mmCIF file as Biopython writes it, N, C-alpha, C and O atoms, coordinates in Angstrom:
data_model
#
loop_
_atom_site.group_PDB
_atom_site.id
_atom_site.type_symbol
_atom_site.label_atom_id
_atom_site.label_alt_id
_atom_site.label_comp_id
_atom_site.label_asym_id
_atom_site.label_entity_id
_atom_site.label_seq_id
_atom_site.pdbx_PDB_ins_code
_atom_site.Cartn_x
_atom_site.Cartn_y
_atom_site.Cartn_z
_atom_site.occupancy
_atom_site.B_iso_or_equiv
_atom_site.auth_seq_id
_atom_site.auth_asym_id
_atom_site.pdbx_PDB_model_num
ATOM 1   N N  . MET A ? 1  ? 0.832  -1.175 0.000  1.0 0.0 1  A 1 
ATOM 2   C CA . MET A ? 1  ? 0.000  0.000  0.000  1.0 0.0 1  A 1 
ATOM 3   C C  . MET A ? 1  ? 0.880  1.243  0.000  1.0 0.0 1  A 1 
ATOM 4   O O  . MET A ? 1  ? 1.236  1.784  1.047  1.0 0.0 1  A 1 
ATOM 5   N N  . ALA A ? 2  ? 1.205  1.658  -1.158 1.0 0.0 2  A 1 
ATOM 6   C CA . ALA A ? 2  ? 2.023  2.858  -1.296 1.0 0.0 2  A 1 
ATOM 7   C C  . ALA A ? 2  ? 1.111  4.058  -1.472 1.0 0.0 2  A 1 
ATOM 8   O O  . ALA A ? 2  ? 0.117  3.994  -2.195 1.0 0.0 2  A 1 
ATOM 9   N N  . ARG A ? 3  ? 1.456  5.158  -0.806 1.0 0.0 3  A 1 
ATOM 10  C CA . ARG A ? 3  ? 0.668  6.379  -0.906 1.0 0.0 3  A 1 
ATOM 11  C C  . ARG A ? 3  ? 1.460  7.431  -1.671 1.0 0.0 3  A 1 
ATOM 12  O O  . ARG A ? 3  ? 2.682  7.525  -1.556 1.0 0.0 3  A 1 
ATOM 13  N N  . GLU A ? 4  ? 0.754  8.192  -2.427 1.0 0.0 4  A 1 
ATOM 14  C CA . GLU A ? 4  ? 1.397  9.255  -3.178 1.0 0.0 4  A 1 
ATOM 15  C C  . GLU A ? 4  ? 1.390  10.520 -2.315 1.0 0.0 4  A 1 
ATOM 16  O O  . GLU A ? 4  ? 0.368  10.849 -1.711 1.0 0.0 4  A 1 
ATOM 17  N N  . THR A ? 5  ? 2.505  11.222 -2.254 1.0 0.0 5  A 1 
ATOM 18  C CA . THR A ? 5  ? 2.604  12.395 -1.384 1.0 0.0 5  A 1 
ATOM 19  C C  . THR A ? 5  ? 2.443  13.712 -2.130 1.0 0.0 5  A 1 
ATOM 20  O O  . THR A ? 5  ? 2.568  14.779 -1.529 1.0 0.0 5  A 1 
ATOM 21  N N  . THR A ? 6  ? 2.172  13.654 -3.418 1.0 0.0 6  A 1 
ATOM 22  C CA . THR A ? 6  ? 2.057  14.900 -4.174 1.0 0.0 6  A 1 
ATOM 23  C C  . THR A ? 6  ? 0.841  15.716 -3.744 1.0 0.0 6  A 1 
ATOM 24  O O  . THR A ? 6  ? 0.840  16.940 -3.878 1.0 0.0 6  A 1 
ATOM 25  N N  . GLY A ? 7  ? -0.160 15.072 -3.245 1.0 0.0 7  A 1 
ATOM 26  C CA . GLY A ? 7  ? -1.356 15.797 -2.806 1.0 0.0 7  A 1 
ATOM 27  C C  . GLY A ? 7  ? -1.033 16.768 -1.688 1.0 0.0 7  A 1 
ATOM 28  O O  . GLY A ? 7  ? -1.569 17.876 -1.660 1.0 0.0 7  A 1 
ATOM 29  N N  . GLY A ? 8  ? -0.182 16.382 -0.784 1.0 0.0 8  A 1 
ATOM 30  C CA . GLY A ? 8  ? 0.204  17.267 0.308  1.0 0.0 8  A 1 
ATOM 31  C C  . GLY A ? 8  ? 0.985  18.466 -0.173 1.0 0.0 8  A 1 
ATOM 32  O O  . GLY A ? 8  ? 0.861  19.554 0.389  1.0 0.0 8  A 1 
ATOM 33  N N  . HIS A ? 9  ? 1.794  18.284 -1.211 1.0 0.0 9  A 1 
ATOM 34  C CA . HIS A ? 9  ? 2.583  19.381 -1.737 1.0 0.0 9  A 1 
ATOM 35  C C  . HIS A ? 9  ? 1.698  20.448 -2.363 1.0 0.0 9  A 1 
ATOM 36  O O  . HIS A ? 9  ? 1.960  21.641 -2.211 1.0 0.0 9  A 1 
ATOM 37  N N  . LYS A ? 10 ? 0.654  20.026 -3.063 1.0 0.0 10 A 1 
ATOM 38  C CA . LYS A ? 10 ? -0.247 20.998 -3.676 1.0 0.0 10 A 1 
ATOM 39  C C  . LYS A ? 10 ? -0.928 21.824 -2.607 1.0 0.0 10 A 1 
ATOM 40  O O  . LYS A ? 10 ? -1.068 23.038 -2.754 1.0 0.0 10 A 1 
ATOM 41  N N  . GLN A ? 11 ? -1.346 21.189 -1.547 1.0 0.0 11 A 1 
ATOM 42  C CA . GLN A ? 11 ? -2.005 21.900 -0.460 1.0 0.0 11 A 1 
ATOM 43  C C  . GLN A ? 11 ? -1.055 22.931 0.148  1.0 0.0 11 A 1 
ATOM 44  O O  . GLN A ? 11 ? -1.456 24.053 0.455  1.0 0.0 11 A 1 
ATOM 45  N N  . THR A ? 12 ? 0.170  22.548 0.313  1.0 0.0 12 A 1 
ATOM 46  C CA . THR A ? 12 ? 1.156  23.465 0.873  1.0 0.0 12 A 1 
ATOM 47  C C  . THR A ? 12 ? 1.325  24.675 -0.033 1.0 0.0 12 A 1 
ATOM 48  O O  . THR A ? 12 ? 1.404  25.802 0.457  1.0 0.0 12 A 1 
ATOM 49  N N  . ARG A ? 13 ? 1.382  24.470 -1.321 1.0 0.0 13 A 1 
ATOM 50  C CA . ARG A ? 13 ? 1.534  25.590 -2.243 1.0 0.0 13 A 1 
ATOM 51  C C  . ARG A ? 13 ? 0.318  26.502 -2.209 1.0 0.0 13 A 1 
ATOM 52  O O  . ARG A ? 13 ? 0.450  27.723 -2.296 1.0 0.0 13 A 1 
ATOM 53  N N  . LYS A ? 14 ? -0.861 25.914 -2.083 1.0 0.0 14 A 1 
ATOM 54  C CA . LYS A ? 14 ? -2.059 26.741 -1.980 1.0 0.0 14 A 1 
ATOM 55  C C  . LYS A ? 14 ? -1.961 27.623 -0.753 1.0 0.0 14 A 1 
ATOM 56  O O  . LYS A ? 14 ? -2.240 28.820 -0.821 1.0 0.0 14 A 1 
ATOM 57  N N  . ASN A ? 15 ? -1.568 27.042 0.366  1.0 0.0 15 A 1 
ATOM 58  C CA . ASN A ? 15 ? -1.429 27.814 1.594  1.0 0.0 15 A 1 
ATOM 59  C C  . ASN A ? 15 ? -0.379 28.902 1.436  1.0 0.0 15 A 1 
ATOM 60  O O  . ASN A ? 15 ? -0.561 30.014 1.931  1.0 0.0 15 A 1 
ATOM 61  N N  . GLU A ? 16 ? 0.719  28.595 0.753  1.0 0.0 16 A 1 
ATOM 62  C CA . GLU A ? 16 ? 1.762  29.590 0.533  1.0 0.0 16 A 1 
ATOM 63  C C  . GLU A ? 16 ? 1.231  30.732 -0.321 1.0 0.0 16 A 1 
ATOM 64  O O  . GLU A ? 16 ? 1.529  31.896 -0.053 1.0 0.0 16 A 1 
ATOM 65  N N  . ASP A ? 17 ? 0.436  30.406 -1.363 1.0 0.0 17 A 1 
ATOM 66  C CA . ASP A ? 17 ? -0.141 31.451 -2.207 1.0 0.0 17 A 1 
ATOM 67  C C  . ASP A ? 17 ? -1.073 32.342 -1.399 1.0 0.0 17 A 1 
ATOM 68  O O  . ASP A ? 17 ? -1.050 33.565 -1.545 1.0 0.0 17 A 1 
ATOM 69  N N  . VAL A ? 18 ? -1.881 31.742 -0.561 1.0 0.0 18 A 1 
ATOM 70  C CA . VAL A ? 18 ? -2.798 32.502 0.287  1.0 0.0 18 A 1 
ATOM 71  C C  . VAL A ? 18 ? -1.998 33.384 1.236  1.0 0.0 18 A 1 
ATOM 72  O O  . VAL A ? 18 ? -2.337 34.551 1.429  1.0 0.0 18 A 1 
ATOM 73  N N  . GLU A ? 19 ? -0.939 32.840 1.831  1.0 0.0 19 A 1 
ATOM 74  C CA . GLU A ? 19 ? -0.120 33.615 2.746  1.0 0.0 19 A 1 
ATOM 75  C C  . GLU A ? 19 ? 0.561  34.764 2.018  1.0 0.0 19 A 1 
ATOM 76  O O  . GLU A ? 19 ? 0.651  35.867 2.558  1.0 0.0 19 A 1 
ATOM 77  N N  . ASP A ? 20 ? 1.044  34.527 0.797  1.0 0.0 20 A 1 
ATOM 78  C CA . ASP A ? 20 ? 1.665  35.590 0.013  1.0 0.0 20 A 1 
ATOM 79  C C  . ASP A ? 20 ? 0.671  36.701 -0.275 1.0 0.0 20 A 1 
ATOM 80  O O  . ASP A ? 20 ? 1.002  37.882 -0.164 1.0 0.0 20 A 1 
ATOM 81  N N  . THR A ? 21 ? -0.552 36.326 -0.648 1.0 0.0 21 A 1 
ATOM 82  C CA . THR A ? 21 ? -1.582 37.314 -0.933 1.0 0.0 21 A 1 
ATOM 83  C C  . THR A ? 21 ? -1.911 38.104 0.318  1.0 0.0 21 A 1 
ATOM 84  O O  . THR A ? 21 ? -2.030 39.329 0.266  1.0 0.0 21 A 1 
ATOM 85  N N  . GLU A ? 22 ? -2.059 37.419 1.439  1.0 0.0 22 A 1 
ATOM 86  C CA . GLU A ? 22 ? -2.339 38.097 2.704  1.0 0.0 22 A 1 
ATOM 87  C C  . GLU A ? 22 ? -1.190 39.006 3.096  1.0 0.0 22 A 1 
ATOM 88  O O  . GLU A ? 22 ? -1.420 40.110 3.588  1.0 0.0 22 A 1 
ATOM 89  N N  . ALA A ? 23 ? 0.033  38.567 2.889  1.0 0.0 23 A 1 
ATOM 90  C CA . ALA A ? 23 ? 1.199  39.378 3.220  1.0 0.0 23 A 1 
ATOM 91  C C  . ALA A ? 23 ? 1.234  40.628 2.356  1.0 0.0 23 A 1 
ATOM 92  O O  . ALA A ? 23 ? 1.570  41.709 2.842  1.0 0.0 23 A 1 
ATOM 93  N N  . THR A ? 24 ? 0.890  40.492 1.081  1.0 0.0 24 A 1 
ATOM 94  C CA . THR A ? 24 ? 0.868  41.645 0.182  1.0 0.0 24 A 1 
ATOM 95  C C  . THR A ? 24 ? -0.202 42.625 0.621  1.0 0.0 24 A 1 
ATOM 96  O O  . THR A ? 24 ? 0.043  43.831 0.672  1.0 0.0 24 A 1 
ATOM 97  N N  . GLU A ? 25 ? -1.379 42.124 0.936  1.0 0.0 25 A 1 
ATOM 98  C CA . GLU A ? 25 ? -2.457 42.993 1.397  1.0 0.0 25 A 1 
ATOM 99  C C  . GLU A ? 25 ? -2.070 43.653 2.713  1.0 0.0 25 A 1 
ATOM 100 O O  . GLU A ? 25 ? -2.330 44.840 2.905  1.0 0.0 25 A 1 
ATOM 101 N N  . SER A ? 26 ? -1.461 42.914 3.609  1.0 0.0 26 A 1 
ATOM 102 C CA . SER A ? 26 ? -1.046 43.468 4.884  1.0 0.0 26 A 1 
ATOM 103 C C  . SER A ? 26 ? 0.010  44.546 4.669  1.0 0.0 26 A 1 
ATOM 104 O O  . SER A ? 26 ? -0.009 45.577 5.341  1.0 0.0 26 A 1 
ATOM 105 N N  . SER A ? 27 ? 0.917  44.317 3.748  1.0 0.0 27 A 1 
ATOM 106 C CA . SER A ? 27 ? 1.954  45.309 3.462  1.0 0.0 27 A 1 
ATOM 107 C C  . SER A ? 27 ? 1.332  46.595 2.928  1.0 0.0 27 A 1 
ATOM 108 O O  . SER A ? 27 ? 1.739  47.691 3.314  1.0 0.0 27 A 1 
ATOM 109 N N  . GLU A ? 28 ? 0.356  46.465 2.051  1.0 0.0 28 A 1 
ATOM 110 C CA . GLU A ? 28 ? -0.315 47.644 1.504  1.0 0.0 28 A 1 
ATOM 111 C C  . GLU A ? 28 ? -1.062 48.388 2.601  1.0 0.0 28 A 1 
ATOM 112 O O  . GLU A ? 28 ? -1.005 49.616 2.667  1.0 0.0 28 A 1 
ATOM 113 N N  . GLU A ? 29 ? -1.763 47.655 3.463  1.0 0.0 29 A 1 
ATOM 114 C CA . GLU A ? 29 ? -2.483 48.281 4.561  1.0 0.0 29 A 1 
ATOM 115 C C  . GLU A ? 29 ? -1.510 48.976 5.506  1.0 0.0 29 A 1 
ATOM 116 O O  . GLU A ? 29 ? -1.778 50.089 5.959  1.0 0.0 29 A 1 
ATOM 117 N N  . LEU A ? 30 ? -0.394 48.339 5.806  1.0 0.0 30 A 1 
ATOM 118 C CA . LEU A ? 30 ? 0.604  48.938 6.680  1.0 0.0 30 A 1 
ATOM 119 C C  . LEU A ? 30 ? 1.181  50.204 6.057  1.0 0.0 30 A 1 
ATOM 120 O O  . LEU A ? 30 ? 1.408  51.195 6.752  1.0 0.0 30 A 1 
ATOM 121 N N  . LYS A ? 31 ? 1.416  50.170 4.763  1.0 0.0 31 A 1 
ATOM 122 C CA . LYS A ? 31 ? 1.951  51.344 4.066  1.0 0.0 31 A 1 
ATOM 123 C C  . LYS A ? 31 ? 0.965  52.498 4.153  1.0 0.0 31 A 1 
ATOM 124 O O  . LYS A ? 31 ? 1.362  53.637 4.399  1.0 0.0 31 A 1 
ATOM 125 N N  . GLU A ? 32 ? -0.317 52.215 3.954  1.0 0.0 32 A 1 
ATOM 126 C CA . GLU A ? 32 ? -1.346 53.252 4.035  1.0 0.0 32 A 1 
ATOM 127 C C  . GLU A ? 32 ? -1.409 53.827 5.448  1.0 0.0 32 A 1 
ATOM 128 O O  . GLU A ? 32 ? -1.473 55.042 5.631  1.0 0.0 32 A 1 
ATOM 129 N N  . ARG A ? 33 ? -1.390 52.942 6.442  1.0 0.0 33 A 1 
ATOM 130 C CA . ARG A ? 33 ? -1.422 53.403 7.829  1.0 0.0 33 A 1 
ATOM 131 C C  . ARG A ? 33 ? -0.192 54.233 8.159  1.0 0.0 33 A 1 
ATOM 132 O O  . ARG A ? 33 ? -0.287 55.248 8.850  1.0 0.0 33 A 1 
ATOM 133 N N  . GLN A ? 34 ? 0.964  53.801 7.665  1.0 0.0 34 A 1 
ATOM 134 C CA . GLN A ? 34 ? 2.207  54.531 7.926  1.0 0.0 34 A 1 
ATOM 135 C C  . GLN A ? 34 ? 2.150  55.918 7.282  1.0 0.0 34 A 1 
ATOM 136 O O  . GLN A ? 34 ? 2.578  56.901 7.888  1.0 0.0 34 A 1 
ATOM 137 N N  . ASP A ? 35 ? 1.626  56.000 6.060  1.0 0.0 35 A 1 
ATOM 138 C CA . ASP A ? 35 ? 1.509  57.292 5.384  1.0 0.0 35 A 1 
ATOM 139 C C  . ASP A ? 35 ? 0.582  58.222 6.162  1.0 0.0 35 A 1 
ATOM 140 O O  . ASP A ? 35 ? 0.875  59.409 6.312  1.0 0.0 35 A 1 
ATOM 141 N N  . LYS A ? 36 ? -0.533 57.689 6.655  1.0 0.0 36 A 1 
ATOM 142 C CA . LYS A ? 36 ? -1.474 58.504 7.413  1.0 0.0 36 A 1 
ATOM 143 C C  . LYS A ? 36 ? -0.827 58.982 8.713  1.0 0.0 36 A 1 
ATOM 144 O O  . LYS A ? 36 ? -0.971 60.147 9.085  1.0 0.0 36 A 1 
ATOM 145 N N  . ILE A ? 37 ? -0.129 58.105 9.393  1.0 0.0 37 A 1 
ATOM 146 C CA . ILE A ? 37 ? 0.535  58.486 10.636 1.0 0.0 37 A 1 
ATOM 147 C C  . ILE A ? 37 ? 1.607  59.535 10.364 1.0 0.0 37 A 1 
ATOM 148 O O  . ILE A ? 37 ? 1.749  60.488 11.130 1.0 0.0 37 A 1 
ATOM 149 N N  . ASP A ? 38 ? 2.359  59.368 9.283  1.0 0.0 38 A 1 
ATOM 150 C CA . ASP A ? 38 ? 3.378  60.355 8.918  1.0 0.0 38 A 1 
ATOM 151 C C  . ASP A ? 38 ? 2.748  61.723 8.679  1.0 0.0 38 A 1 
ATOM 152 O O  . ASP A ? 38 ? 3.278  62.742 9.121  1.0 0.0 38 A 1 
ATOM 153 N N  . ASP A ? 39 ? 1.616  61.741 7.978  1.0 0.0 39 A 1 
ATOM 154 C CA . ASP A ? 39 ? 0.920  63.008 7.732  1.0 0.0 39 A 1 
ATOM 155 C C  . ASP A ? 39 ? 0.458  63.637 9.040  1.0 0.0 39 A 1 
ATOM 156 O O  . ASP A ? 39 ? 0.591  64.845 9.231  1.0 0.0 39 A 1 
ATOM 157 N N  . ASP A ? 40 ? -0.088 62.813 9.948  1.0 0.0 40 A 1 
ATOM 158 C CA . ASP A ? 40 ? -0.541 63.317 11.238 1.0 0.0 40 A 1 
ATOM 159 C C  . ASP A ? 40 ? 0.624  63.899 12.048 1.0 0.0 40 A 1 
ATOM 160 O O  . ASP A ? 40 ? 0.498  64.969 12.643 1.0 0.0 40 A 1 
ATOM 161 N N  . VAL A ? 41 ? 1.740  63.199 12.065 1.0 0.0 41 A 1 
ATOM 162 C CA . VAL A ? 41 ? 2.913  63.667 12.798 1.0 0.0 41 A 1 
ATOM 163 C C  . VAL A ? 41 ? 3.419  64.977 12.205 1.0 0.0 41 A 1 
ATOM 164 O O  . VAL A ? 41 ? 3.770  65.898 12.942 1.0 0.0 41 A 1 
ATOM 165 N N  . ASP A ? 42 ? 3.459  65.063 10.892 1.0 0.0 42 A 1 
ATOM 166 C CA . ASP A ? 42 ? 3.896  66.294 10.236 1.0 0.0 42 A 1 
ATOM 167 C C  . ASP A ? 42 ? 3.004  67.474 10.615 1.0 0.0 42 A 1 
ATOM 168 O O  . ASP A ? 42 ? 3.499  68.566 10.894 1.0 0.0 42 A 1 
ATOM 169 N N  . SER A ? 43 ? 1.701  67.255 10.625 1.0 0.0 43 A 1 
ATOM 170 C CA . SER A ? 43 ? 0.788  68.351 10.967 1.0 0.0 43 A 1 
ATOM 171 C C  . SER A ? 43 ? 0.957  68.761 12.434 1.0 0.0 43 A 1 
ATOM 172 O O  . SER A ? 43 ? 0.892  69.948 12.757 1.0 0.0 43 A 1 
ATOM 173 N N  . ILE A ? 44 ? 1.172  67.792 13.314 1.0 0.0 44 A 1 
ATOM 174 C CA . ILE A ? 44 ? 1.400  68.110 14.730 1.0 0.0 44 A 1 
ATOM 175 C C  . ILE A ? 44 ? 2.693  68.905 14.895 1.0 0.0 44 A 1 
ATOM 176 O O  . ILE A ? 44 ? 2.734  69.877 15.650 1.0 0.0 44 A 1 
ATOM 177 N N  . LEU A ? 45 ? 3.749  68.494 14.192 1.0 0.0 45 A 1 
ATOM 178 C CA . LEU A ? 45 ? 5.013  69.223 14.270 1.0 0.0 45 A 1 
ATOM 179 C C  . LEU A ? 45 ? 4.869  70.642 13.728 1.0 0.0 45 A 1 
ATOM 180 O O  . LEU A ? 45 ? 5.481  71.569 14.258 1.0 0.0 45 A 1 
ATOM 181 N N  . ASP A ? 46 ? 4.075  70.822 12.687 1.0 0.0 46 A 1 
ATOM 182 C CA . ASP A ? 46 ? 3.826  72.162 12.158 1.0 0.0 46 A 1 
ATOM 183 C C  . ASP A ? 46 ? 3.125  73.031 13.192 1.0 0.0 46 A 1 
ATOM 184 O O  . ASP A ? 46 ? 3.471  74.200 13.363 1.0 0.0 46 A 1 
ATOM 185 N N  . GLU A ? 47 ? 2.137  72.462 13.883 1.0 0.0 47 A 1 
ATOM 186 C CA . GLU A ? 47 ? 1.440  73.196 14.929 1.0 0.0 47 A 1 
ATOM 187 C C  . GLU A ? 47 ? 2.389  73.582 16.051 1.0 0.0 47 A 1 
ATOM 188 O O  . GLU A ? 47 ? 2.335  74.705 16.553 1.0 0.0 47 A 1 
ATOM 189 N N  . ILE A ? 48 ? 3.250  72.669 16.443 1.0 0.0 48 A 1 
ATOM 190 C CA . ILE A ? 48 ? 4.226  72.945 17.501 1.0 0.0 48 A 1 
ATOM 191 C C  . ILE A ? 48 ? 5.150  74.077 17.071 1.0 0.0 48 A 1 
ATOM 192 O O  . ILE A ? 48 ? 5.438  74.977 17.861 1.0 0.0 48 A 1 
ATOM 193 N N  . ASP A ? 49 ? 5.614  74.039 15.832 1.0 0.0 49 A 1 
ATOM 194 C CA . ASP A ? 49 ? 6.484  75.107 15.321 1.0 0.0 49 A 1 
ATOM 195 C C  . ASP A ? 49 ? 5.789  76.463 15.396 1.0 0.0 49 A 1 
ATOM 196 O O  . ASP A ? 49 ? 6.394  77.451 15.812 1.0 0.0 49 A 1 
ATOM 197 N N  . GLU A ? 50 ? 4.516  76.510 14.993 1.0 0.0 50 A 1 
ATOM 198 C CA . GLU A ? 50 ? 3.762  77.765 15.037 1.0 0.0 50 A 1 
ATOM 199 C C  . GLU A ? 50 ? 3.648  78.282 16.464 1.0 0.0 50 A 1 
ATOM 200 O O  . GLU A ? 50 ? 3.848  79.470 16.714 1.0 0.0 50 A 1 
ATOM 201 N N  . VAL A ? 51 ? 3.330  77.398 17.394 1.0 0.0 51 A 1 
ATOM 202 C CA . VAL A ? 51 ? 3.191  77.805 18.798 1.0 0.0 51 A 1 
ATOM 203 C C  . VAL A ? 51 ? 4.522  78.303 19.339 1.0 0.0 51 A 1 
ATOM 204 O O  . VAL A ? 51 ? 4.571  79.309 20.047 1.0 0.0 51 A 1 
ATOM 205 N N  . LEU A ? 52 ? 5.600  77.602 19.009 1.0 0.0 52 A 1 
ATOM 206 C CA . LEU A ? 52 ? 6.918  78.026 19.482 1.0 0.0 52 A 1 
ATOM 207 C C  . LEU A ? 52 ? 7.305  79.387 18.908 1.0 0.0 52 A 1 
ATOM 208 O O  . LEU A ? 52 ? 7.896  80.212 19.603 1.0 0.0 52 A 1 
ATOM 209 N N  . GLU A ? 53 ? 6.972  79.618 17.644 1.0 0.0 53 A 1 
ATOM 210 C CA . GLU A ? 53 ? 7.278  80.917 17.037 1.0 0.0 53 A 1 
ATOM 211 C C  . GLU A ? 53 ? 6.515  82.030 17.745 1.0 0.0 53 A 1 
ATOM 212 O O  . GLU A ? 53 ? 7.084  83.080 18.043 1.0 0.0 53 A 1 
ATOM 213 N N  . GLU A ? 54 ? 5.228  81.808 18.016 1.0 0.0 54 A 1 
ATOM 214 C CA . GLU A ? 54 ? 4.418  82.818 18.702 1.0 0.0 54 A 1 
ATOM 215 C C  . GLU A ? 54 ? 4.940  83.048 20.113 1.0 0.0 54 A 1 
ATOM 216 O O  . GLU A ? 54 ? 5.098  84.191 20.542 1.0 0.0 54 A 1 
ATOM 217 N N  . ASN A ? 55 ? 5.207  81.969 20.834 1.0 0.0 55 A 1 
ATOM 218 C CA . ASN A ? 55 ? 5.689  82.100 22.195 1.0 0.0 55 A 1 
ATOM 219 C C  . ASN A ? 55 ? 7.072  82.724 22.244 1.0 0.0 55 A 1 
ATOM 220 O O  . ASN A ? 55 ? 7.382  83.474 23.170 1.0 0.0 55 A 1 
ATOM 221 N N  . ALA A ? 56 ? 7.901  82.427 21.265 1.0 0.0 56 A 1 
ATOM 222 C CA . ALA A ? 56 ? 9.243  83.003 21.217 1.0 0.0 56 A 1 
ATOM 223 C C  . ALA A ? 56 ? 9.144  84.519 21.041 1.0 0.0 56 A 1 
ATOM 224 O O  . ALA A ? 56 ? 9.895  85.267 21.668 1.0 0.0 56 A 1 
ATOM 225 N N  . GLU A ? 57 ? 8.224  84.972 20.195 1.0 0.0 57 A 1 
ATOM 226 C CA . GLU A ? 57 ? 8.024  86.409 19.994 1.0 0.0 57 A 1 
ATOM 227 C C  . GLU A ? 57 ? 7.615  87.063 21.297 1.0 0.0 57 A 1 
ATOM 228 O O  . GLU A ? 57 ? 8.175  88.094 21.670 1.0 0.0 57 A 1 
ATOM 229 N N  . ASP A ? 58 ? 6.647  86.484 22.000 1.0 0.0 58 A 1 
ATOM 230 C CA . ASP A ? 58 ? 6.190  87.026 23.285 1.0 0.0 58 A 1 
ATOM 231 C C  . ASP A ? 58 ? 7.327  87.034 24.299 1.0 0.0 58 A 1 
ATOM 232 O O  . ASP A ? 58 ? 7.499  88.007 25.034 1.0 0.0 58 A 1 
ATOM 233 N N  . PHE A ? 59 ? 8.081  85.983 24.341 1.0 0.0 59 A 1 
ATOM 234 C CA . PHE A ? 59 ? 9.190  85.882 25.287 1.0 0.0 59 A 1 
ATOM 235 C C  . PHE A ? 59 ? 10.220 86.977 25.023 1.0 0.0 59 A 1 
ATOM 236 O O  . PHE A ? 59 ? 10.695 87.628 25.954 1.0 0.0 59 A 1 
ATOM 237 N N  . VAL A ? 60 ? 10.559 87.174 23.768 1.0 0.0 60 A 1 
ATOM 238 C CA . VAL A ? 60 ? 11.548 88.195 23.420 1.0 0.0 60 A 1 
ATOM 239 C C  . VAL A ? 60 ? 11.026 89.575 23.787 1.0 0.0 60 A 1 
ATOM 240 O O  . VAL A ? 60 ? 11.771 90.395 24.325 1.0 0.0 60 A 1 
ATOM 241 N N  . ARG A ? 61 ? 9.764  89.842 23.507 1.0 0.0 61 A 1 
ATOM 242 C CA . ARG A ? 61 ? 9.168  91.141 23.854 1.0 0.0 61 A 1 
ATOM 243 C C  . ARG A ? 61 ? 9.233  91.375 25.364 1.0 0.0 61 A 1 
ATOM 244 O O  . ARG A ? 61 ? 9.635  92.448 25.814 1.0 0.0 61 A 1 
ATOM 245 N N  . SER A ? 62 ? 8.837  90.370 26.139 1.0 0.0 62 A 1 
ATOM 246 C CA . SER A ? 62 ? 8.850  90.549 27.594 1.0 0.0 62 A 1 
ATOM 247 C C  . SER A ? 62 ? 10.280 90.666 28.117 1.0 0.0 62 A 1 
ATOM 248 O O  . SER A ? 62 ? 10.520 91.392 29.081 1.0 0.0 62 A 1 
ATOM 249 N N  . PHE A ? 63 ? 11.212 89.985 27.516 1.0 0.0 63 A 1 
ATOM 250 C CA . PHE A ? 63 ? 12.607 90.052 27.930 1.0 0.0 63 A 1 
ATOM 251 C C  . PHE A ? 63 ? 13.175 91.435 27.637 1.0 0.0 63 A 1 
ATOM 252 O O  . PHE A ? 63 ? 13.899 92.003 28.454 1.0 0.0 63 A 1 
ATOM 253 N N  . VAL A ? 64 ? 12.840 91.974 26.464 1.0 0.0 64 A 1 
ATOM 254 C CA . VAL A ? 64 ? 13.324 93.312 26.088 1.0 0.0 64 A 1 
ATOM 255 C C  . VAL A ? 64 ? 12.744 94.347 27.034 1.0 0.0 64 A 1 
ATOM 256 O O  . VAL A ? 64 ? 13.447 95.267 27.452 1.0 0.0 64 A 1 
ATOM 257 N N  . GLN A ? 65 ? 11.460 94.208 27.381 1.0 0.0 65 A 1 
ATOM 258 C CA . GLN A ? 65 ? 10.838 95.162 28.299 1.0 0.0 65 A 1 
ATOM 259 C C  . GLN A ? 65 ? 11.494 95.091 29.670 1.0 0.0 65 A 1 
ATOM 260 O O  . GLN A ? 65 ? 11.783 96.126 30.271 1.0 0.0 65 A 1 
ATOM 261 N N  . LYS A ? 66 ? 11.732 93.892 30.167 1.0 0.0 66 A 1 
ATOM 262 C CA . LYS A ? 66 ? 12.350 93.739 31.474 1.0 0.0 66 A 1 
ATOM 263 C C  . LYS A ? 66 ? 13.785 94.254 31.450 1.0 0.0 66 A 1 
ATOM 264 O O  . LYS A ? 66 ? 14.255 94.876 32.403 1.0 0.0 66 A 1 
ATOM 265 N N  . GLY A ? 67 ? 14.453 93.989 30.372 1.0 0.0 67 A 1 
ATOM 266 C CA . GLY A ? 67 ? 15.844 94.435 30.267 1.0 0.0 67 A 1 
ATOM 267 C C  . GLY A ? 67 ? 15.946 95.949 30.160 1.0 0.0 67 A 1 
ATOM 268 O O  . GLY A ? 67 ? 16.931 96.547 30.595 1.0 0.0 67 A 1 
ATOM 269 N N  . GLY A ? 68 ? 14.935 96.555 29.584 1.0 0.0 68 A 1 
ATOM 270 C CA . GLY A ? 68 ? 14.947 97.999 29.406 1.0 0.0 68 A 1 
ATOM 271 C C  . GLY A ? 68 ? 14.554 98.749 30.659 1.0 0.0 68 A 1 
ATOM 272 O O  . GLY A ? 68 ? 14.758 99.961 30.730 1.0 0.0 68 A 1 
ATOM 273 N N  . GLU A ? 69 ? 14.007 98.084 31.634 1.0 0.0 69 A 1 
ATOM 274 C CA . GLU A ? 69 ? 13.538 98.754 32.857 1.0 0.0 69 A 1 
ATOM 275 C C  . GLU A ? 69 ? 14.662 99.175 33.737 1.0 0.0 69 A 1 
ATOM 276 O O  . GLU A ? 69 ? 14.431 99.750 34.801 1.0 0.0 69 A 1 
#
């Protein structure tokens, strides 16, 4: 009673194809999420820069006034 093992190999390849497809989809989803996070971080950093510029102006004004007294 000899059994042929080629059937198991086909199943393995099917699973590998499914895993490859899932990995590709996961990579695309991760790339999209990473791009969105990068955009969010950039906008937050821009806001921080604006606040620092405004606060720096106020700080310099108050420092000049105190120094001039």
